[in-house]
C-alpha positions as CSV (number, residue, x, y, z in Angstrom):
1,M,-103.7,167.4,-227.0
2,I,-107.1,166.7,-226.4
3,F,-106.7,163.1,-228.2
4,F,-103.9,162.3,-225.6
5,S,-106.1,163.5,-222.7
6,H,-109.0,161.3,-223.5
7,L,-106.7,158.5,-224.0
8,A,-105.0,158.9,-220.8
9,F,-108.8,159.5,-219.0
10,D,-109.7,156.1,-221.1
11,L,-106.7,154.3,-219.5
12,L,-107.2,155.8,-215.9
13,A,-110.9,154.9,-215.9
14,I,-110.1,151.1,-217.0
15,T,-107.5,150.7,-214.3
16,T,-110.0,152.3,-211.8
17,L,-112.5,149.8,-212.8
18,A,-110.1,146.8,-212.9
19,S,-109.0,148.4,-209.2
20,I,-113.0,148.3,-208.3
21,L,-113.3,144.5,-209.1
22,Y,-110.0,143.6,-207.0
23,L,-111.9,145.2,-204.3
24,C,-115.0,143.1,-205.0
25,I,-112.5,139.7,-204.9
26,A,-110.9,141.2,-201.7
27,I,-114.3,141.6,-199.9
28,C,-115.4,138.1,-200.9
29,C,-112.3,136.7,-199.4
30,M,-112.6,138.9,-196.1
31,W,-116.1,137.6,-195.9
32,R,-115.1,134.0,-196.2
33,F,-112.2,134.7,-193.8
34,R,-114.9,136.1,-191.4
35,H,-116.9,133.0,-191.4
36,R,-113.9,130.5,-191.4
37,A,-114.3,127.6,-188.8
38,A,-112.6,128.0,-185.5
39,S,-109.6,125.5,-184.8
40,R,-110.3,122.9,-182.6
41,P,-107.9,121.8,-179.8
42,G,-105.6,119.4,-181.2
43,Q,-105.2,115.4,-179.6
44,H,-101.7,115.7,-180.0
45,R,-100.2,118.3,-177.7
46,P,-96.0,118.2,-178.3
47,P,-93.7,120.1,-176.3
48,V,-93.1,123.6,-177.9
49,T,-90.3,126.1,-178.0
50,I,-91.3,129.7,-179.0
51,L,-88.5,132.1,-180.0
52,K,-88.6,135.5,-179.3
53,P,-86.2,137.9,-180.9
54,V,-86.4,141.3,-179.4
55,C,-84.1,144.4,-180.4
56,G,-85.0,147.5,-178.0
57,I,-88.1,148.2,-176.1
58,D,-91.4,148.4,-178.2
59,Y,-94.7,150.2,-177.5
60,D,-96.2,148.2,-174.6
61,S,-93.3,145.7,-174.7
62,Y,-93.8,144.2,-171.4
63,E,-97.5,143.3,-171.8
64,N,-96.6,142.0,-175.5
65,L,-93.8,139.7,-174.3
66,R,-95.9,138.6,-171.3
67,S,-98.5,137.1,-173.2
68,F,-96.2,134.6,-174.8
69,C,-95.3,133.5,-171.3
70,C,-98.8,133.0,-170.2
71,Q,-100.1,130.1,-172.6
72,D,-102.5,127.4,-171.6
73,Y,-100.0,124.7,-172.8
74,E,-98.5,122.5,-170.6
75,H,-95.2,122.0,-172.1
76,C,-93.8,125.4,-173.3
77,Q,-90.3,126.8,-173.5
78,V,-90.0,130.4,-174.4
79,V,-86.5,131.8,-175.2
80,F,-85.8,135.5,-175.7
81,G,-82.8,136.2,-177.6
82,V,-81.1,140.0,-177.6
83,R,-78.0,140.7,-179.2
84,D,-76.7,143.8,-177.6
85,H,-75.7,143.6,-173.8
86,D,-76.8,146.9,-173.3
87,D,-80.4,146.5,-174.6
88,P,-82.7,148.0,-171.9
89,V,-85.1,145.4,-172.9
90,I,-83.0,142.6,-171.1
91,H,-84.5,144.3,-167.7
92,V,-88.0,143.8,-168.9
93,I,-87.3,140.1,-169.8
94,R,-85.8,139.7,-166.3
95,R,-89.1,141.2,-164.7
96,L,-91.0,138.6,-166.9
97,I,-88.7,135.6,-165.7
98,E,-89.0,136.8,-161.9
99,A,-92.6,137.0,-162.4
100,H,-93.2,133.5,-163.9
101,P,-90.5,131.1,-162.0
102,E,-93.1,128.5,-162.7
103,R,-92.4,128.8,-166.4
104,D,-89.6,127.5,-168.6
105,I,-88.3,131.2,-169.9
106,S,-84.4,132.0,-170.5
107,V,-82.9,135.0,-172.4
108,V,-80.0,134.6,-174.8
109,V,-77.7,137.6,-175.0
110,D,-75.2,136.8,-178.0
111,D,-73.9,139.3,-180.7
112,R,-72.7,136.7,-183.0
113,I,-73.7,137.6,-186.6
114,I,-74.0,134.8,-189.1
115,G,-75.6,137.2,-192.0
116,A,-77.0,140.5,-193.1
117,N,-80.4,139.7,-191.6
118,L,-79.7,140.2,-187.9
119,K,-83.0,139.0,-186.6
120,I,-82.2,135.8,-188.1
121,A,-78.9,135.8,-186.5
122,N,-80.5,136.3,-183.3
123,L,-82.6,133.2,-183.8
124,A,-79.7,131.2,-185.0
125,N,-78.0,132.0,-181.3
126,M,-81.3,130.8,-179.7
127,Y,-81.7,127.9,-181.5
128,R,-78.6,126.5,-179.5
129,V,-80.8,126.3,-176.5
130,A,-84.2,125.0,-178.2
131,K,-85.4,121.9,-176.3
132,H,-88.5,121.2,-178.4
133,D,-88.9,119.9,-181.9
134,I,-91.9,122.5,-182.7
135,L,-90.4,125.8,-183.1
136,I,-92.8,128.8,-183.0
137,I,-91.3,131.9,-184.2
138,A,-93.0,135.5,-183.3
139,D,-92.0,139.1,-183.7
140,S,-91.6,141.4,-180.6
141,D,-94.5,143.5,-181.3
142,I,-97.1,141.0,-181.3
143,H,-99.7,140.0,-178.7
144,V,-101.2,136.9,-178.4
145,G,-104.0,135.0,-176.1
146,P,-103.7,132.2,-174.0
147,D,-104.6,129.8,-176.7
148,Y,-102.1,130.8,-179.0
149,V,-99.8,127.8,-179.0
150,E,-102.8,125.4,-179.1
151,S,-104.0,126.9,-182.0
152,V,-101.0,127.1,-183.9
153,V,-100.0,123.4,-182.9
154,S,-103.3,122.0,-184.0
155,A,-102.4,123.0,-187.3
156,F,-99.7,120.7,-187.7
157,E,-102.1,117.9,-187.6
158,G,-102.4,117.0,-191.2
159,R,-100.6,115.3,-194.0
160,N,-97.1,116.7,-194.6
161,V,-97.4,120.1,-192.8
162,G,-93.9,121.4,-192.2
163,V,-94.6,125.1,-191.5
164,V,-97.7,127.0,-189.8
165,T,-98.5,130.5,-190.2
166,C,-100.8,133.4,-188.9
167,L,-102.3,136.2,-190.4
168,Y,-102.1,139.7,-188.0
169,R,-104.6,142.5,-187.1
170,A,-103.4,145.8,-185.9
171,R,-104.0,147.5,-182.8
172,T,-102.6,151.0,-182.9
173,A,-101.3,153.7,-180.7
174,D,-102.5,157.1,-180.6
175,G,-101.3,159.5,-183.3
176,L,-101.6,160.0,-187.0
177,A,-98.9,157.7,-188.5
178,S,-99.9,154.8,-185.8
179,K,-103.2,154.9,-187.3
180,L,-102.2,155.1,-191.0
181,S,-100.1,152.1,-190.4
182,G,-103.0,150.0,-188.7
183,L,-105.1,150.9,-191.5
184,S,-102.8,149.7,-194.1
185,I,-102.5,146.3,-192.3
186,N,-106.5,145.6,-191.5
187,E,-107.9,146.9,-194.8
188,W,-104.9,146.7,-197.6
189,F,-102.5,144.1,-196.4
190,L,-104.7,141.2,-195.0
191,P,-107.0,141.3,-197.8
192,S,-104.4,141.2,-200.2
193,A,-102.8,138.3,-198.3
194,L,-106.3,136.4,-198.5
195,V,-106.6,137.1,-202.2
196,A,-103.1,135.9,-202.9
197,V,-103.8,132.7,-201.1
198,A,-107.2,132.2,-202.8
199,L,-105.2,132.7,-206.2
200,Q,-102.1,130.7,-206.0
201,G,-102.3,128.9,-202.5
202,L,-100.5,129.4,-199.5
203,R,-96.7,129.6,-200.7
204,F,-95.2,131.9,-198.1
205,C,-95.1,132.7,-194.2
206,F,-96.2,135.5,-192.4
207,G,-93.4,137.3,-189.8
208,S,-95.7,137.4,-187.2
209,T,-95.8,133.6,-186.5
210,M,-93.5,131.2,-188.3
211,A,-93.9,127.7,-186.6
212,V,-91.7,125.2,-187.9
213,R,-90.9,121.5,-187.1
214,R,-87.1,121.4,-186.5
215,D,-86.5,118.5,-189.0
216,V,-88.0,120.8,-191.8
217,L,-85.9,123.8,-190.7
218,E,-82.8,121.7,-190.7
219,S,-83.7,120.1,-194.0
220,V,-83.8,123.7,-195.7
221,G,-80.3,124.8,-193.9
222,G,-81.3,125.8,-191.0
223,F,-81.2,129.8,-189.9
224,E,-78.0,129.9,-191.8
225,R,-79.9,129.3,-195.1
226,L,-82.1,132.3,-194.2
227,A,-79.6,134.9,-192.7
228,A,-78.8,136.6,-196.2
229,Y,-82.6,137.5,-197.0
230,L,-84.5,140.3,-195.7
231,A,-88.1,138.3,-196.4
232,D,-86.8,135.4,-194.2
233,D,-90.6,134.5,-193.8
234,H,-91.0,134.3,-197.6
235,M,-88.1,132.3,-197.9
236,L,-88.7,129.8,-195.3
237,G,-92.1,129.0,-197.1
238,K,-90.4,128.8,-200.5
239,L,-87.7,126.7,-199.3
240,A,-90.2,124.4,-197.6
241,I,-92.5,124.0,-200.5
242,Q,-89.7,123.2,-202.6
243,R,-88.9,120.2,-200.3
244,G,-92.3,118.8,-200.9
245,Y,-93.8,120.2,-197.4
246,R,-97.1,121.9,-197.0
247,I,-97.7,125.4,-195.3
248,R,-101.0,125.9,-193.3
249,L,-102.7,129.0,-192.1
250,S,-104.0,128.7,-188.6
251,T,-107.4,130.2,-188.1
252,Y,-105.6,132.0,-185.3
253,V,-105.2,136.0,-185.9
254,V,-102.4,137.6,-183.9
255,E,-102.5,141.1,-182.7
256,N,-99.8,143.5,-184.0
257,V,-99.4,146.2,-181.6
258,V,-98.4,149.3,-184.0
259,Y,-96.6,152.2,-182.7
260,E,-95.0,154.7,-185.4
261,R,-92.8,157.5,-184.0
262,S,-93.8,159.8,-187.3
263,L,-94.8,159.6,-190.9
264,H,-91.1,159.5,-191.9
265,T,-90.5,156.5,-190.0
266,L,-93.8,155.1,-191.3
267,F,-92.6,155.8,-194.7
268,D,-89.2,154.1,-194.2
269,H,-90.7,151.4,-192.9
270,E,-93.3,150.6,-195.8
271,L,-90.7,151.4,-198.4
272,R,-88.6,148.6,-196.9
273,W,-91.2,145.9,-197.6
274,A,-92.1,147.8,-200.7
275,R,-88.9,147.0,-202.0
276,T,-88.4,143.7,-200.4
277,I,-91.5,142.7,-202.2
278,R,-90.4,144.1,-205.5
279,S,-87.5,142.1,-205.3
280,I,-89.1,138.5,-204.8
281,Q,-92.5,139.2,-206.7
282,P,-91.4,142.0,-209.5
283,V,-94.3,141.4,-211.7
284,G,-96.9,141.1,-208.8
285,H,-95.2,144.4,-207.2
286,A,-95.3,146.2,-210.7
287,F,-99.2,145.7,-210.8
288,S,-99.9,146.1,-207.2
289,F,-100.9,149.7,-208.0
290,T,-104.3,148.5,-209.1
291,T,-105.2,148.0,-205.3
292,Y,-105.2,151.7,-204.8
293,A,-108.7,152.2,-206.2
294,V,-109.4,155.7,-204.2
295,T,-106.0,157.1,-205.7
296,L,-106.9,156.0,-209.2
297,A,-110.6,157.2,-209.0
298,L,-109.1,160.5,-207.7
299,L,-106.9,160.9,-210.6
300,T,-109.8,159.8,-212.9
301,A,-112.1,162.3,-211.8
302,L,-109.6,165.3,-211.9
303,L,-108.5,164.3,-215.3
304,A,-112.3,164.3,-216.3
305,V,-113.2,167.7,-215.3
306,P,-111.9,169.5,-218.7
307,L,-113.1,166.7,-220.6
308,D,-116.6,167.1,-222.2
309,G,-119.0,164.1,-221.4
310,S,-116.3,162.4,-218.8
311,A,-117.0,164.3,-215.8
312,V,-120.0,162.1,-214.7
313,L,-118.0,158.9,-215.4
314,G,-115.0,160.3,-213.3
315,L,-117.3,161.1,-210.5
316,G,-119.3,157.9,-210.7
317,L,-116.0,155.9,-210.5
318,L,-114.9,158.0,-207.3
319,L,-118.4,157.1,-205.5
320,V,-118.2,153.5,-206.5
321,A,-114.5,153.5,-205.2
322,F,-115.4,155.4,-202.0
323,L,-118.3,152.8,-201.5
324,M,-116.4,150.0,-201.9
325,R,-113.7,151.0,-199.7
326,Y,-116.4,151.5,-197.0
327,A,-117.8,147.9,-197.5
328,M,-114.3,146.5,-197.0
329,H,-114.1,148.7,-193.6
330,R,-117.2,147.2,-192.5
331,I,-116.3,143.6,-193.6
332,A,-112.4,143.9,-192.1
333,C,-114.0,145.5,-188.5
334,G,-116.5,142.2,-188.5
335,A,-113.6,139.9,-189.4
336,L,-111.1,141.2,-187.0
337,G,-113.4,142.1,-184.2
338,L,-112.7,146.1,-184.5
339,S,-114.9,149.0,-183.9
340,S,-112.9,151.9,-185.2
341,P,-115.0,154.5,-187.3
342,F,-114.9,154.9,-191.1
343,S,-113.0,158.2,-191.8
344,P,-112.8,159.1,-195.3
345,S,-109.8,161.7,-194.6
346,L,-107.9,158.8,-193.4
347,V,-108.8,156.5,-196.3
348,V,-107.8,159.0,-198.9
349,M,-104.5,159.7,-196.8
350,R,-103.8,156.3,-196.4
351,D,-104.4,155.2,-200.2
352,V,-102.5,158.0,-201.7
353,L,-99.2,157.4,-199.1
354,S,-99.6,153.6,-200.2
355,A,-99.6,155.0,-204.1
356,A,-96.4,157.1,-203.1
357,V,-94.8,154.4,-201.5
358,W,-95.3,152.0,-204.4
359,L,-94.0,154.9,-206.8
360,V,-90.8,155.5,-205.1
361,S,-90.0,151.7,-204.3
362,L,-89.7,151.0,-208.2
363,F,-86.5,153.3,-208.0
364,G,-83.5,152.1,-205.9
365,S,-82.9,149.4,-203.7
366,R,-81.6,151.0,-200.3
367,V,-83.4,150.3,-197.2
368,R,-83.2,151.1,-193.6
369,W,-83.9,148.4,-191.0
370,K,-83.1,149.0,-187.3
371,G,-80.5,151.9,-188.1
372,W,-79.0,150.0,-190.6
373,T,-78.9,151.1,-194.1
374,M,-78.9,148.2,-196.8
375,A,-79.4,147.3,-200.4
376,V,-82.0,144.7,-201.3
377,G,-81.0,142.6,-204.2
378,P,-82.9,139.8,-206.3
379,N,-84.9,137.3,-203.8
380,G,-84.5,139.8,-201.0
381,H,-80.9,139.3,-200.9
382,L,-79.4,141.6,-198.3
383,L,-76.3,143.6,-199.1
384,P,-75.2,145.7,-195.6
385,K,-74.2,149.0,-196.7
386,K,-73.9,151.1,-193.6
387,A,-74.1,150.6,-190.0
388,P,-76.0,152.8,-187.3
389,S,-73.8,155.6,-186.1
390,T,-72.8,155.4,-182.4
């Protein structure tokens, strides 16, 4: 029994060391990102269509949507898309149109479905009124500054760039669930995305912003080609790469306005994405537990307590894991312009919750999305199971 306890401790200690090494790499990537060169205004300013699929009223919805209507860009069409004729967000959009009569803003209300991904179905309906050849797609809970479009468009100035995407940082509403979600975005997701880009190059998009040339979108099969997949951002990047186009990461970081009603909704939200990642990157997802340094260090320290001569090593690893997490917090705040204080209790809760989501995601394929229950198949393929109750 003692032999197996020592073996388990040794394995956990090695895994914790690997996790600390990952944090070192992630901190280096965040440091490089913090010192990135700002984008310069491009000489070529082609007309742009922004496609904004909307479903329901988000937290701070009016200001989020308004930020896309107030761009310092001469030729910018904004198209909002809504599926349900009774959706209350239509009134918010009508207010925006009335408040900005000088802008080219319209709304498409259409419940046509072309696939299991209702967001993509919404985009396909909006696409029919898009006037321009540069299409920018952004989620409804995103807030941007007036130079957003110019920054995104300038990234197309390069050889064979077909798609441009943006990273995002979180601005959270009050409440524990929202704070935990924001912490995950700013100090787990964003660093891991930068590590992935550093190791394998940019081969995917982020749903916060997907900007694509019309000819590139049509060459990959249009929105119809994406409609069967939950990870439409991943699929768009994959298809563009397969056809020889480059994906470029804009230096602009958009703001994700995060509001989670409860820990239950947060868990469902993160479980959906974890199972999606498992379906498109099964090996990477299987080893992603190594990013939870604090949880691994806690388990190592607890396992070390009854073992002679191991307690010091266990506590030492726990101390190093916390120091590295503090370093990550400081570099993330500096890179993203945040001023939130470091909270050890929140870090522990966040790390343990992430580990729990990862563990549950290994079993089953069901996800909940906008009231629908679906199954995620290989490559993020969506299989509808149960519609929302009425």
